[in-house]
C-alpha atoms as a printed R data frame, in Angstrom:
    type eleno elety resid chain resno       x       y       z
1   ATOM     1    CA   MET     A     1  60.877 114.943 121.020
2   ATOM     2    CA   LEU     A     2  63.170 115.771 118.232
3   ATOM     3    CA   CYS     A     3  65.957 118.013 119.825
4   ATOM     4    CA   ILE     A     4  67.298 120.592 116.880
5   ATOM     5    CA   TYR     A     5  70.981 122.174 117.507
6   ATOM     6    CA   THR     A     6  70.677 125.753 117.687
7   ATOM     7    CA   GLY     A     7  74.119 126.891 118.857
8   ATOM     8    CA   GLU     A     8  73.861 126.173 122.571
9   ATOM     9    CA   THR     A     9  76.917 124.523 124.554
10  ATOM    10    CA   SER     A    10  76.615 120.754 125.544
11  ATOM    11    CA   SER     A    11  76.249 121.562 129.073
12  ATOM    12    CA   GLN     A    12  72.951 123.738 128.277
13  ATOM    13    CA   VAL     A    13  71.834 121.021 125.907
14  ATOM    14    CA   ARG     A    14  72.125 118.661 128.766
15  ATOM    15    CA   THR     A    15  70.565 120.786 131.251
16  ATOM    16    CA   GLU     A    16  67.458 121.176 128.906
17  ATOM    17    CA   ALA     A    17  67.392 117.413 128.314
18  ATOM    18    CA   HIS     A    18  67.459 116.680 132.116
19  ATOM    19    CA   SER     A    19  64.584 119.087 132.587
20  ATOM    20    CA   ASN     A    20  61.903 116.810 130.599
21  ATOM    21    CA   ASP     A    21  60.871 113.580 132.412
22  ATOM    22    CA   ILE     A    22  61.127 111.277 129.058
23  ATOM    23    CA   THR     A    23  63.999 112.085 126.980
24  ATOM    24    CA   LYS     A    24  63.968 110.054 123.370
25  ATOM    25    CA   HIS     A    25  66.442 109.505 120.499
26  ATOM    26    CA   PRO     A    26  65.768 111.631 117.452
27  ATOM    27    CA   ARG     A    27  65.619 108.071 115.494
28  ATOM    28    CA   ASP     A    28  63.241 106.227 117.298
29  ATOM    29    CA   ASP     A    29  60.534 106.305 119.995
30  ATOM    30    CA   LYS     A    30  62.633 104.376 122.867
31  ATOM    31    CA   PRO     A    31  62.973 106.484 125.982
32  ATOM    32    CA   ARG     A    32  66.928 106.883 126.817
33  ATOM    33    CA   PRO     A    33  66.830 108.411 129.943
34  ATOM    34    CA   TYR     A    34  70.916 107.373 130.643
35  ATOM    35    CA   LEU     A    35  73.232 110.292 129.538
36  ATOM    36    CA   CYS     A    36  77.234 109.852 128.865
37  ATOM    37    CA   THR     A    37  78.313 113.265 130.077
38  ATOM    38    CA   LEU     A    38  81.543 113.053 128.245
39  ATOM    39    CA   CYS     A    39  80.010 112.819 124.619
40  ATOM    40    CA   ASP     A    40  76.170 113.329 125.240
41  ATOM    41    CA   LYS     A    41  75.531 110.233 123.927
42  ATOM    42    CA   ARG     A    42  72.047 108.613 125.483
43  ATOM    43    CA   TYR     A    43  71.055 104.670 126.047
44  ATOM    44    CA   THR     A    44  67.900 102.816 127.025
45  ATOM    45    CA   THR     A    45  69.646 101.109 129.979
46  ATOM    46    CA   LYS     A    46  72.188 101.826 132.645
47  ATOM    47    CA   PHE     A    47  73.813  98.657 131.470
48  ATOM    48    CA   SER     A    48  74.448 100.169 128.072
49  ATOM    49    CA   LEU     A    49  75.573 103.184 129.277
50  ATOM    50    CA   ASN     A    50  78.404 101.438 131.524
51  ATOM    51    CA   ASN     A    51  79.570  99.608 128.584
52  ATOM    52    CA   HIS     A    52  79.921 102.742 126.605
53  ATOM    53    CA   LYS     A    53  81.857 104.586 129.235
54  ATOM    54    CA   LEU     A    54  84.329 101.933 129.043
55  ATOM    55    CA   THR     A    55  85.179 103.526 125.496
56  ATOM    56    CA   HIS     A    56  86.234 106.631 127.394
57  ATOM    57    CA   THR     A    57  88.268 104.941 130.205
58  ATOM    58    CA   GLY     A    58  90.108 102.307 127.456
59  ATOM    59    CA   GLU     A    59  89.326  99.548 130.013
60  ATOM    60    CA   LYS     A    60  89.157  96.557 128.349
61  ATOM    61    CA   LEU     A    61  87.540  93.331 130.220
62  ATOM    62    CA   TYR     A    62  87.048  90.793 127.352
63  ATOM    63    CA   SER     A    63  90.209  88.857 126.456
64  ATOM    64    CA   CYS     A    64  90.894  87.090 123.140
65  ATOM    65    CA   THR     A    65  91.915  83.335 124.104
66  ATOM    66    CA   GLN     A    66  94.011  83.012 120.578
67  ATOM    67    CA   CYS     A    67  96.359  86.211 120.660
68  ATOM    68    CA   GLY     A    68  95.582  88.017 124.073
69  ATOM    69    CA   ASN     A    69  94.172  91.177 122.521
70  ATOM    70    CA   ARG     A    70  91.588  92.763 124.634
71  ATOM    71    CA   PHE     A    71  88.434  94.642 123.854
72  ATOM    72    CA   VAL     A    72  85.584  96.932 125.389
73  ATOM    73    CA   ASP     A    73  82.657  94.482 125.083
74  ATOM    74    CA   GLN     A    74  81.344  90.882 123.909
75  ATOM    75    CA   TYR     A    75  80.716  92.138 120.762
76  ATOM    76    CA   ASN     A    76  83.703  93.413 119.463
77  ATOM    77    CA   LEU     A    77  85.586  90.369 120.693
78  ATOM    78    CA   ASN     A    78  82.983  88.005 118.615
79  ATOM    79    CA   ARG     A    79  83.973  90.015 115.779
80  ATOM    80    CA   HIS     A    80  87.661  89.753 116.386
81  ATOM    81    CA   MET     A    81  87.477  86.225 116.492
82  ATOM    82    CA   ASN     A    82  86.938  86.148 112.911
83  ATOM    83    CA   ILE     A    83  90.445  86.741 112.307
84  ATOM    84    CA   HIS     A    84  91.550  83.715 113.859
85  ATOM    85    CA   THR     A    85  89.380  81.748 111.174
86  ATOM    86    CA   ASP     A    86  89.169  81.824 107.217
87  ATOM    87    CA   LYS     A    87  85.601  83.419 107.395
88  ATOM    88    CA   TYR     A    88  86.988  86.498 105.678
89  ATOM    89    CA   LYS     A    89  90.342  85.955 104.421
90  ATOM    90    CA   CYS     A    90  92.108  87.633 101.567
91  ATOM    91    CA   SER     A    91  92.874  85.378  98.638
92  ATOM    92    CA   GLU     A    92  95.731  87.416  97.314
93  ATOM    93    CA   CYS     A    93  97.831  87.841 100.796
94  ATOM    94    CA   GLY     A    94  96.037  85.391 102.890
95  ATOM    95    CA   LYS     A    95  95.087  88.058 105.575
96  ATOM    96    CA   CYS     A    96  92.130  87.795 107.715
97  ATOM    97    CA   PHE     A    97  89.338  90.515 108.693
98  ATOM    98    CA   ILE     A    98  86.498  91.008 111.308
99  ATOM    99    CA   ARG     A    99  83.952  91.445 108.611
100 ATOM   100    CA   LYS     A   100  83.261  91.297 104.898
101 ATOM   101    CA   ARG     A   101  83.134  95.126 104.350
102 ATOM   102    CA   SER     A   102  86.785  95.038 105.891
103 ATOM   103    CA   LEU     A   103  88.108  92.551 103.440
104 ATOM   104    CA   ASP     A   104  86.070  94.224 100.602
105 ATOM   105    CA   ILE     A   105  87.818  97.371 101.487
106 ATOM   106    CA   HIS     A   106  91.261  95.622 101.916
107 ATOM   107    CA   GLU     A   107  91.169  93.600  98.556
108 ATOM   108    CA   MET     A   108  91.237  96.956  96.620
109 ATOM   109    CA   ASN     A   109  94.638  97.369  97.858
110 ATOM   110    CA   HIS     A   110  95.863  94.798  95.549
111 ATOM   111    CA   THR     A   111  94.075  97.090  92.441
112 ATOM   112    CA   SER     A   112  96.075  99.721  91.071
113 ATOM   113    CA   GLN     A   113  93.229 102.333  91.188
114 ATOM   114    CA   GLN     A   114  94.443 105.271  93.924
115 ATOM   115    CA   TYR     A   115  92.182 108.175  95.652
116 ATOM   116    CA   SER     A   116  94.462 111.123  96.620
117 ATOM   117    CA   CYS     A   117  93.545 113.742  99.272
118 ATOM   118    CA   SER     A   118  93.262 117.141  97.702
119 ATOM   119    CA   GLU     A   119  94.255 118.851 101.052
120 ATOM   120    CA   CYS     A   120  97.405 117.028 101.974
121 ATOM   121    CA   GLY     A   121  98.321 114.516  99.040
122 ATOM   122    CA   LYS     A   122  97.664 111.191 101.082
123 ATOM   123    CA   HIS     A   123  96.941 108.489  98.731
124 ATOM   124    CA   TYR     A   124  94.202 105.577  99.500
125 ATOM   125    CA   SER     A   125  92.971 102.598  97.326
126 ATOM   126    CA   ASN     A   126  89.297 103.303  97.931
127 ATOM   127    CA   GLN     A   127  86.799 106.082  98.325
128 ATOM   128    CA   TYR     A   128  85.591 105.109 101.612
129 ATOM   129    CA   SER     A   129  88.905 105.208 103.020
130 ATOM   130    CA   LEU     A   130  89.726 108.663 101.323
131 ATOM   131    CA   SER     A   131  86.145 109.873 102.859
132 ATOM   132    CA   THR     A   132  87.142 108.674 106.200
133 ATOM   133    CA   HIS     A   133  90.258 110.670 105.871
134 ATOM   134    CA   MET     A   134  88.586 113.553 104.999
135 ATOM   135    CA   ILE     A   135  86.866 113.968 107.572
136 ATOM   136    CA   THR     A   136  90.217 115.025 109.792
137 ATOM   137    CA   HIS     A   137  90.309 118.099 107.471
138 ATOM   138    CA   SER     A   138  86.797 119.596 108.353
139 ATOM   139    CA   SER     A   139  85.643 120.974 111.629
140 ATOM   140    CA   LYS     A   140  83.027 118.589 112.512
141 ATOM   141    CA   HIS     A   141  85.157 117.123 115.411
142 ATOM   142    CA   LYS     A   142  87.251 119.866 116.095
143 ATOM   143    CA   CYS     A   143  89.313 120.515 119.253
144 ATOM   144    CA   SER     A   144  88.574 124.091 120.485
145 ATOM   145    CA   GLU     A   145  92.304 123.777 122.539
146 ATOM   146    CA   CYS     A   146  94.835 122.671 119.494
147 ATOM   147    CA   GLY     A   147  92.258 122.869 116.379
148 ATOM   148    CA   LYS     A   148  93.141 119.417 115.470
149 ATOM   149    CA   CYS     A   149  89.931 117.368 113.741
150 ATOM   150    CA   PHE     A   150  88.971 113.598 114.230
151 ATOM   151    CA   ALA     A   151  86.782 111.278 112.685
152 ATOM   152    CA   SER     A   152  84.503 110.862 115.530
153 ATOM   153    CA   ARG     A   153  82.893 112.312 118.827
154 ATOM   154    CA   ARG     A   154  84.443 109.607 120.773
155 ATOM   155    CA   LYS     A   155  88.123 110.243 119.057
156 ATOM   156    CA   LEU     A   156  87.652 113.959 120.115
157 ATOM   157    CA   ALA     A   157  86.722 113.387 123.582
158 ATOM   158    CA   LEU     A   158  89.593 111.190 124.517
159 ATOM   159    CA   HIS     A   159  92.238 113.693 122.800
160 ATOM   160    CA   GLY     A   160  90.325 116.498 125.151
161 ATOM   161    CA   ILE     A   161  91.443 114.656 128.121
162 ATOM   162    CA   ARG     A   162  95.181 115.269 126.911
163 ATOM   163    CA   HIS     A   163  94.792 119.022 127.324
164 ATOM   164    CA   SER     A   164  93.104 118.840 130.765
165 ATOM   165    CA   GLY     A   165  96.398 117.355 132.144
166 ATOM   166    CA   GLU     A   166  94.748 114.630 134.129
167 ATOM   167    CA   LYS     A   167  96.630 111.237 134.050
168 ATOM   168    CA   PRO     A   168  94.960 109.085 136.362
169 ATOM   169    CA   PHE     A   169  96.542 105.522 135.349
170 ATOM   170    CA   GLU     A   170  99.911 104.725 136.687
171 ATOM   171    CA   CYS     A   171 102.612 102.297 135.781
172 ATOM   172    CA   THR     A   172 103.311 100.172 138.908
173 ATOM   173    CA   VAL     A   173 106.735  99.312 137.527
174 ATOM   174    CA   CYS     A   174 108.008 102.625 136.427
175 ATOM   175    CA   SER     A   175 105.194 105.159 137.800
176 ATOM   176    CA   LYS     A   176 104.775 106.814 134.691
177 ATOM   177    CA   LEU     A   177 101.325 108.140 134.095
178 ATOM   178    CA   PHE     A   178  98.732 107.946 131.449
179 ATOM   179    CA   THR     A   179  95.358 109.355 130.120
180 ATOM   180    CA   THR     A   180  93.904 105.847 129.487
181 ATOM   181    CA   LEU     A   181  93.955 102.806 130.443
182 ATOM   182    CA   GLY     A   182  94.429 101.395 127.137
183 ATOM   183    CA   ALA     A   183  97.599 103.756 126.831
184 ATOM   184    CA   LEU     A   184  98.964 102.100 130.316
185 ATOM   185    CA   VAL     A   185  98.165  98.501 129.043
186 ATOM   186    CA   MET     A   186 100.344  99.448 125.782
187 ATOM   187    CA   HIS     A   187 103.143 100.754 127.989
188 ATOM   188    CA   SER     A   188 103.161  97.655 130.345
189 ATOM   189    CA   ARG     A   189 103.864  95.452 127.358
190 ATOM   190    CA   ILE     A   190 107.593  96.962 127.651
191 ATOM   191    CA   HIS     A   191 107.798  95.801 131.310
192 ATOM   192    CA   SER     A   192 106.353  92.369 130.445
193 ATOM   193    CA   GLY     A   193 107.966  91.509 127.184
194 ATOM   194    CA   GLU     A   194 104.334  90.817 125.909
195 ATOM   195    CA   LYS     A   195 103.768  90.609 122.251
196 ATOM   196    CA   PRO     A   196 100.270  89.589 121.444
197 ATOM   197    CA   PHE     A   197 100.070  90.515 117.681
198 ATOM   198    CA   LYS     A   198 101.528  87.632 115.724
199 ATOM   199    CA   CYS     A   199 102.020  87.424 112.104
200 ATOM   200    CA   HIS     A   200 100.353  84.328 110.507
201 ATOM   201    CA   LEU     A   201 103.038  84.284 107.815
202 ATOM   202    CA   CYS     A   202 106.138  84.511 109.703
203 ATOM   203    CA   ASP     A   203 107.449  84.031 113.292
204 ATOM   204    CA   LYS     A   204 107.446  87.698 114.318
205 ATOM   205    CA   ALA     A   205 104.858  89.326 117.000
206 ATOM   206    CA   PHE     A   206 104.397  92.717 118.088
207 ATOM   207    CA   SER     A   207 103.437  94.614 121.340
208 ATOM   208    CA   GLN     A   208 100.685  96.742 119.027
209 ATOM   209    CA   SER     A   209  98.423  95.932 116.394
210 ATOM   210    CA   GLY     A   210  99.775  99.105 114.309
211 ATOM   211    CA   SER     A   211 103.053  97.711 114.091
212 ATOM   212    CA   LEU     A   212 101.604  94.298 112.832
213 ATOM   213    CA   THR     A   213  99.757  95.990 109.764
214 ATOM   214    CA   VAL     A   214 103.024  97.624 109.091
215 ATOM   215    CA   HIS     A   215 104.793  94.360 109.237
216 ATOM   216    CA   MET     A   216 102.364  92.778 106.993
217 ATOM   217    CA   ARG     A   217 103.212  94.741 104.102
218 ATOM   218    CA   VAL     A   218 106.594  93.278 104.399
219 ATOM   219    CA   HIS     A   219 104.690  90.275 102.817
220 ATOM   220    CA   THR     A   220 102.622  91.829 100.802
221 ATOM   221    CA   GLY     A   221 104.709  94.541  99.066
222 ATOM   222    CA   ASP     A   222 102.245  96.936  99.776
223 ATOM   223    CA   LYS     A   223 103.236 100.672  99.401
224 ATOM   224    CA   PRO     A   224 100.267 102.794  99.622
225 ATOM   225    CA   TYR     A   225 101.992 106.354 100.139
226 ATOM   226    CA   LYS     A   226 103.210 107.428  96.715
227 ATOM   227    CA   CYS     A   227 105.074 110.514  96.130
228 ATOM   228    CA   SER     A   228 103.521 112.562  93.419
229 ATOM   229    CA   LEU     A   229 106.653 114.257  92.634
230 ATOM   230    CA   CYS     A   230 108.643 111.049  91.555
231 ATOM   231    CA   ASP     A   231 107.984 107.326  91.577
232 ATOM   232    CA   LYS     A   232 108.782 106.343  94.828
233 ATOM   233    CA   SER     A   233 106.068 104.584  97.296
234 ATOM   234    CA   PHE     A   234 106.494 104.023 100.765
235 ATOM   235    CA   SER     A   235 104.785 101.588 103.348
236 ATOM   236    CA   GLN     A   236 104.017 104.144 106.162
237 ATOM   237    CA   SER     A   237 102.704 107.902 105.789
238 ATOM   238    CA   CYS     A   238 105.749 108.721 108.032
239 ATOM   239    CA   GLY     A   239 108.291 107.568 105.221
240 ATOM   240    CA   LEU     A   240 106.579 109.671 102.523
241 ATOM   241    CA   GLN     A   241 106.672 112.670 104.879
242 ATOM   242    CA   LYS     A   242 110.439 112.421 105.308
243 ATOM   243    CA   HIS     A   243 111.100 111.697 101.645
244 ATOM   244    CA   ASN     A   244 109.339 115.133 100.753
245 ATOM   245    CA   LEU     A   245 111.210 116.754 103.368
246 ATOM   246    CA   HIS     A   246 114.705 115.403 102.424
247 ATOM   247    CA   ALA     A   247 114.336 114.997  98.733
248 ATOM   248    CA   HIS     A   248 111.757 117.643  97.178
249 ATOM   249    CA   SER     A   249 112.186 120.392  99.858
250 ATOM   250    CA   ASP     A   250 114.794 122.514 101.051
251 ATOM   251    CA   ARG     A   251 113.480 124.163 104.245
252 ATOM   252    CA   ARG     A   252 115.651 123.886 107.076
253 ATOM   253    CA   MET     A   253 114.003 125.509 110.158
254 ATOM   254    CA   PHE     A   254 116.656 123.941 112.700
255 ATOM   255    CA   GLU     A   255 119.715 126.087 113.215
256 ATOM   256    CA   CYS     A   256 122.862 124.927 115.275
257 ATOM   257    CA   PRO     A   257 123.251 127.467 118.251
258 ATOM   258    CA   TYR     A   258 127.161 126.765 118.005
259 ATOM   259    CA   CYS     A   259 127.828 127.421 114.095
260 ATOM   260    CA   GLY     A   260 124.567 128.514 112.518
261 ATOM   261    CA   LYS     A   261 124.371 125.408 110.163
262 ATOM   262    CA   ARG     A   262 120.666 124.476 109.563
263 ATOM   263    CA   PHE     A   263 118.891 121.225 109.189
264 ATOM   264    CA   LYS     A   264 115.642 119.862 108.019
265 ATOM   265    CA   THR     A   265 114.736 117.930 110.998
266 ATOM   266    CA   LYS     A   266 115.384 118.033 114.895
267 ATOM   267    CA   PRO     A   267 116.843 114.446 114.984
268 ATOM   268    CA   ASP     A   268 119.596 115.897 112.349
269 ATOM   269    CA   LEU     A   269 120.147 118.759 114.644
270 ATOM   270    CA   LYS     A   270 120.715 116.653 117.581
271 ATOM   271    CA   GLN     A   271 122.885 114.348 116.017
272 ATOM   272    CA   HIS     A   272 125.157 117.593 114.475
273 ATOM   273    CA   VAL     A   273 125.176 118.971 117.930
274 ATOM   274    CA   ARG     A   274 126.972 116.164 119.392
275 ATOM   275    CA   ILE     A   275 130.174 116.762 117.054
276 ATOM   276    CA   HIS     A   276 130.456 120.199 118.868
277 ATOM   277    CA   ALA     A   277 129.679 119.032 122.477
278 ATOM   278    CA   GLY     A   278 132.040 115.759 121.862
279 ATOM   279    CA   THR     A   279 129.382 113.624 123.142
280 ATOM   280    CA   LYS     A   280 129.662 109.901 122.101
281 ATOM   281    CA   LEU     A   281 126.839 107.905 123.790
282 ATOM   282    CA   TYR     A   282 127.511 104.797 121.511
283 ATOM   283    CA   SER     A   283 130.242 102.563 123.048
284 ATOM   284    CA   CYS     A   284 131.457  99.235 122.019
285 ATOM   285    CA   ARG     A   285 130.965  96.612 124.419
286 ATOM   286    CA   HIS     A   286 134.152  94.679 123.159
287 ATOM   287    CA   CYS     A   287 136.439  97.533 123.452
288 ATOM   288    CA   SER     A   288 137.022 101.380 124.472
289 ATOM   289    CA   GLU     A   289 135.742 102.819 121.189
290 ATOM   290    CA   ARG     A   290 132.653 105.093 121.524
291 ATOM   291    CA   PHE     A   291 131.110 106.644 118.530
292 ATOM   292    CA   THR     A   292 128.633 109.565 117.922
293 ATOM   293    CA   ARG     A   293 125.924 107.813 115.712
294 ATOM   294    CA   LEU     A   294 124.386 104.201 116.162
295 ATOM   295    CA   ASP     A   295 125.070 103.307 112.394
296 ATOM   296    CA   GLN     A   296 128.744 104.073 113.066
297 ATOM   297    CA   LEU     A   297 128.763 101.599 116.202
298 ATOM   298    CA   LYS     A   298 127.088  98.926 114.278
299 ATOM   299    CA   GLU     A   299 129.549  99.319 111.437
300 ATOM   300    CA   HIS     A   300 132.467  99.005 113.832
301 ATOM   301    CA   LEU     A   301 131.072  96.159 115.211
302 ATOM   302    CA   LEU     A   302 130.783  94.391 111.679
303 ATOM   303    CA   LYS     A   303 134.105  95.390 110.614
304 ATOM   304    CA   SER     A   304 135.860  94.962 114.030
305 ATOM   305    CA   HIS     A   305 134.467  92.339 116.015
306 ATOM   306    CA   ASN     A   306 132.677  90.453 113.374
307 ATOM   307    CA   GLU     A   307 129.177  91.131 115.167
308 ATOM   308    CA   GLY     A   308 126.074  91.347 113.413
309 ATOM   309    CA   THR     A   309 124.892  90.502 109.832
310 ATOM   310    CA   TRP     A   310 126.393  91.653 106.399
311 ATOM   311    CA   LEU     A   311 124.219  92.667 103.857
312 ATOM   312    CA   THR     A   312 124.927  91.328 100.446
313 ATOM   313    CA   CYS     A   313 124.163  92.537  97.008
314 ATOM   314    CA   HIS     A   314 122.756  89.686  95.283
315 ATOM   315    CA   ILE     A   315 124.188  90.748  92.076
316 ATOM   316    CA   CYS     A   316 127.672  91.248  92.719
317 ATOM   317    CA   GLU     A   317 128.234  89.894  96.237
318 ATOM   318    CA   LYS     A   318 129.272  93.205  97.599
319 ATOM   319    CA   LYS     A   319 128.702  93.681 101.294
320 ATOM   320    CA   PHE     A   320 127.409  96.513 103.308
321 ATOM   321    CA   SER     A   321 126.784  97.179 106.732
322 ATOM   322    CA   GLN     A   322 123.734  99.280 106.346
323 ATOM   323    CA   SER     A   323 120.541  98.547 104.259
324 ATOM   324    CA   SER     A   324 120.025 102.306 102.563
325 ATOM   325    CA   ASN     A   325 123.523 102.038 101.170
326 ATOM   326    CA   LEU     A   326 122.662  98.361  99.713
327 ATOM   327    CA   LYS     A   327 119.325  99.996  98.228
328 ATOM   328    CA   VAL     A   328 121.149 102.864  96.730
329 ATOM   329    CA   HIS     A   329 124.007 100.316  95.244
330 ATOM   330    CA   ILE     A   330 121.346  97.828  93.979
331 ATOM   331    CA   ARG     A   331 119.854 100.947  92.490
332 ATOM   332    CA   ARG     A   332 122.743 101.676  90.191
333 ATOM   333    CA   HIS     A   333 123.074  98.076  88.991
334 ATOM   334    CA   GLU     A   334 119.232  98.621  88.052
335 ATOM   335    CA   GLY     A   335 120.077 102.219  86.533
336 ATOM   336    CA   VAL     A   336 117.407 103.458  88.545
337 ATOM   337    CA   LYS     A   337 117.397 107.374  88.978
338 ATOM   338    CA   PRO     A   338 114.240 108.590  90.645
339 ATOM   339    CA   TYR     A   339 115.656 112.013  91.650
340 ATOM   340    CA   VAL     A   340 115.234 114.574  88.639
341 ATOM   341    CA   CYS     A   341 116.618 117.925  88.407
342 ATOM   342    CA   CYS     A   342 113.626 120.507  87.505
343 ATOM   343    CA   GLU     A   343 116.230 122.629  85.653
344 ATOM   344    CA   CYS     A   344 117.683 120.110  83.087
345 ATOM   345    CA   SER     A   345 115.913 117.206  83.640
346 ATOM   346    CA   LYS     A   346 118.793 114.923  84.242
347 ATOM   347    CA   SER     A   347 118.269 111.990  86.849
348 ATOM   348    CA   PHE     A   348 120.223 110.643  89.767
349 ATOM   349    CA   CYS     A   349 120.431 107.661  92.174
350 ATOM   350    CA   THR     A   350 120.442 109.868  95.550
351 ATOM   351    CA   ALA     A   351 119.047 113.063  96.934
352 ATOM   352    CA   GLY     A   352 122.496 114.008  97.819
353 ATOM   353    CA   GLU     A   353 123.637 113.565  94.372
354 ATOM   354    CA   LEU     A   354 120.744 115.983  92.921
355 ATOM   355    CA   LYS     A   355 121.342 118.359  95.729
356 ATOM   356    CA   CYS     A   356 125.056 118.627  94.649
357 ATOM   357    CA   HIS     A   357 124.227 119.080  90.703
358 ATOM   358    CA   VAL     A   358 121.308 121.829  91.554
359 ATOM   359    CA   LEU     A   359 124.224 123.874  92.845
360 ATOM   360    CA   LEU     A   360 125.924 123.943  89.210
361 ATOM   361    CA   HIS     A   361 122.419 125.826  87.948
362 ATOM   362    CA   SER     A   362 123.249 128.843  90.495
363 ATOM   363    CA   ASP     A   363 126.161 130.831  91.150
364 ATOM   364    CA   ILE     A   364 126.286 130.189  95.226
365 ATOM   365    CA   LYS     A   365 129.478 129.000  96.525
366 ATOM   366    CA   HIS     A   366 129.217 128.174 100.580
367 ATOM   367    CA   PHE     A   367 132.331 126.114 101.101
368 ATOM   368    CA   CYS     A   368 135.859 127.867 101.192
369 ATOM   369    CA   CYS     A   369 139.371 126.230 101.599
370 ATOM   370    CA   GLY     A   370 141.114 127.423 104.561
371 ATOM   371    CA   ALA     A   371 144.508 127.108 102.632
372 ATOM   372    CA   CYS     A   372 143.671 129.766  99.953
373 ATOM   373    CA   GLY     A   373 140.505 130.920 100.406
374 ATOM   374    CA   LYS     A   374 138.879 129.893  96.973
375 ATOM   375    CA   TYR     A   375 135.327 129.252  97.370
376 ATOM   376    CA   PHE     A   376 133.176 126.272  95.830
377 ATOM   377    CA   ARG     A   377 129.723 125.089  95.362
378 ATOM   378    CA   CYS     A   378 129.897 121.222  96.729
379 ATOM   379    CA   LYS     A   379 131.562 120.353 100.039
380 ATOM   380    CA   ALA     A   380 132.886 117.183  98.488
381 ATOM   381    CA   TYR     A   381 134.785 119.495  95.807
382 ATOM   382    CA   VAL     A   382 136.167 121.595  98.436
383 ATOM   383    CA   LYS     A   383 137.477 118.788 100.359
384 ATOM   384    CA   CYS     A   384 139.328 116.856  97.177
385 ATOM   385    CA   HIS     A   385 140.576 120.678  96.501
386 ATOM   386    CA   PHE     A   386 141.737 121.137 100.202
387 ATOM   387    CA   LYS     A   387 144.038 117.937 100.535
388 ATOM   388    CA   ARG     A   388 145.993 118.988  97.194
389 ATOM   389    CA   CYS     A   389 146.180 122.765  98.236
390 ATOM   390    CA   SER     A   390 147.283 121.749 101.808
391 ATOM   391    CA   GLN     A   391 150.069 119.258 100.308
392 ATOM   392    CA   SER     A   392 151.062 121.798  97.742
393 ATOM   393    CA   GLN     A   393 151.522 124.740  99.955
394 ATOM   394    CA   CYS     A   394 153.411 122.413 102.799
395 ATOM   395    CA   PHE     A   395 156.093 121.585  99.708
396 ATOM   396    CA   ASP     A   396 156.260 125.563  99.078
397 ATOM   397    CA   ASP     A   397 157.028 126.080 102.527
398 ATOM   398    CA   MET     A   398 160.088 123.549 102.486
399 ATOM   399    CA   LEU     A   399 161.194 124.865  99.314
400 ATOM   400    CA   PHE     A   400 161.427 128.226 101.031
401 ATOM   401    CA   SER     A   401 162.886 126.914 104.187
402 ATOM   402    CA   TYR     A   402 165.651 125.455 102.291
403 ATOM   403    CA   ALA     A   403 166.249 128.534 100.019
């Protein structure tokens, strides 16, 4: 019997299906009497249904003897084992894959052709990956609670558990609750220190497969997420999003409740609020010094206690405590200026320099000298002026007192 969807709810469809003696799948003549109540999929045997139900619970009974990675069924385990062989291995970077199609898709990453999403601007190395991504912008598998879209019905069903508030899986160590067994297994690695996902090019290991995927880009140099406004590219989509927010956007949604200053991100606001509260979360293990930010502590450990590793410029051998500062320094050696002013086409090494320059094209002066009341466009300018101005006023006061 061919069943055509006419707008009924999933419960109505299930009721109608159960009213028939034998329900058949639209694509063949085999009876499929076993129904999954979570996603409406049907199966010919109870064994197949039980195997399918594991995809909703997250339970993974089959373990890889090589890396400890776990799978729902034997079929997926067998496919995974191809990773530990040279059967589907990339000739460019040495990465192995489960099946040939995955290898073919990956090898497109080594080509220069890019496919861009018209909705959000994300870039992909092949049409297949772009088509899969585009499903998330459609309403085919859309959550009725929050409107988020998913690539498959199974992922939508798993997402729906979050809205129900049901968390049946509890960690035996810290009692934290989770919606799926897979999430609990991943969390438990925090306590056990287990890192089953190992890089085959270096000694690093990771607790999550996604972390290994991102790490492999360190070896391959792959940066698939490219900025459409400048020539910068990133290994992760979150890096591109942060870059667009800091470098190409002036939206400041988060306001400080103490001074009214606005910030682009919530972490930036949290860090700023510590200045008003006097909170210094990071303490030195060698002395009584405390710091507001983690990077301040790391710099202190390097300079005062020689703990940590200095980052050295390979051109002039200047040392830095932070990788971000070293990157900007090397950029100056190479003459790379990715931040371009849209008014006069002048370019700069950092987003901060561009931001300060853009103010020259406007008459807005936000920064005021506390000594003389003069206004300036840039914070750095008012700092320099205030030093000279306050020293000059002190000298004038001294002359006045002697007179």
